[in-house]
N, C-alpha and C positions, 0 to 999 in steps of 0.2 A: 633368532627367528628362523623357522623352518619353512622352506619353499618347496612346493611340489608341483609337477607338471601334470595336467589332466591327461590320462591315458586314453588313446583313441583306438578303437577296434581295428583289427587287421582288414576286415571287409568294411570299408567306410560306407558312407551313405548310399542308399539305393537311388535316391533322387539327384545326387550330385556329390562331387568330391572336391576337397580343397587341400592344397599342399603348397609349401613355400621353400625358399632356399636358406632359411635361418636354422642355426644349430639348436639343439634342445636347451642349451643355456649359453649365455654370452655376457661379456662385460658391457655395461651400458651406463654412460654418464648422463644423468638427467638433464634434459634441455637440449640435447643434440639430436640430429636427424638419424634415424635408423633406416637405412636403405634396404629394401627387400623386393623380391619378385614373388607374387602370389599367383598361383594357377588355380582356376576353377574349371572343372570338367563336368560335362553333362553325359553320363553313361546311358541315358534313356533314349527311346526312339521318338521323343517329342521335345519341342522347344520348351526350355524351362526358364523361369524368371527367378532370380536370386537377389539377395541383399547381403551385405557384409556388416558385421557388428564387431568392434574392438572392445575388449574388456581387460582392464588392468586390475588384478587382485593381489592382496597381501593376506595370506591365510584364508580366512573366510570373509574378510572385509573387501567389498568392491570399492576400489579407489576411483575408477572412472569406467563409463560404458557409453559408447556413442556409435552412431552410424558412420560407416566408412564410404564416402561417395566414390562411385566408379563412373568415369566419363562425365562427371558433374551431376550425376543422378543418384538417388538413394537405392534404386534397383536397376538391374541389368538382365539381359537375356543371353542365353547360350544355346546355339543350335544343337540338334540331336547328334550325339556321338562326337561332339567337338569340345574344345576348351578355349578359354581366354587367358592370356598372359597379361598380368597387371603389374607394372613396374612403378614404384614410388617410394616414398619415405614416410615414416611415422615419427612423431615426436611426443615425448611424455615428460612430465615434470617430476616423475618419481622413478626410483630404481628399487632394487631388492623386491621385485614383484613379478608375478606371472602375467605375461601378455598372451591373450587368447584372441584369435580372430575366428569368428563363427560364421559359417555359411547358413543363411536363414531363408526359408520359404516366406516371402513377404505377404502372401495371402493368408497364411495360417500362423505365422510367427514361430513355426517349428524349426528347431536347430537341426539341420541336415547333417553337418559335419563340422569339424573344427581343427585348428592347429594351435599349438602353444609353445612358448619358450620362456625360460626364466631370464629376467633382466637383472644381472648382479652388478651392484655398484663397484666400480674399479677401486682398487687399493694398491698399496705399494707392492703387494704380492701378486697382483694381477698384471701380467705382462702382455695382455691381449691388445692394449691400445698403444699407438705410437707415442713418442715423447711429445711434450707440449711444444707449441711454437715459441721461438725465441722472443723474449720480452713479455711473456705472460707470467702470471703469478702461480701457475700450477706447481705443486711441490712433489707430485708423484714421479717416480723414476721407472724406467723400463729396462728390463734385463734382456739384453740382446744376445747373451751367450747361448741361448737355446737355438738361435739362428745359426751360430757357428757349428753346433752339433749336427745340424741338418746339412749345411753347406760342405763341410769337410769330406764326407763320403762322396758327395757328388763331384767335387773337385778331383778326388782320387780316382774315381771311375773314369772321368774325362782324361786324366793323364795316362792311365793304363790303356785306355782305348787308343790314344794317339800313338803310344809306343807299339801296340799290337798292329796298328795299321802300317806303321813304318817298317815293322819287322817282316811283314808279309808282302810288302811292295817289292817288285822285282828290281834288282840292282842294275844300274846302267854301267856298261863297261867304259872304262876311261880310254879315250882315244888320244893317241899321241899326235901332236902337231908335227909337221915336217921339220920345223926348226929345232925341235927337241932332240932329234936324232935317235938312232937306235943302236946303241952300242957301246 
């Protein structure tokens, strides 16, 4: 199965922009919450009304498409030159699909801008997820050796830094106590 992410133009929508904190692809186990922060910006000089639509596709097949409520409503407004930060979680019953969130003009149904990410089902070669909780029946394993490859240089830099600080710190002269005598 070939997955591809819809390409978005460099100069996004004139009537609004949408962006988020998700990577272009990520490991996602179906049925779990996918936490994300979505930003919707209004670059115009007038208050704009927007709606969000989530779409999950596999190739050319639309698996699901639904309205994403914001503050409990199907549409929301953003003041001119301002943006809103929307924090939440999405949950899907499928993986190996492309998740697209569309910024829509609710009056016309026109898609103003969109963001997308590939949701790839985790496997034994996918080390992006933490290991399963004790007592669960998950059979996947996580390779933590990649963390060691990241941490070793950091530990070495820290140790070199401590040595350098102590090397440049002025030495205190040892003072003799009167009972030690001089001579």
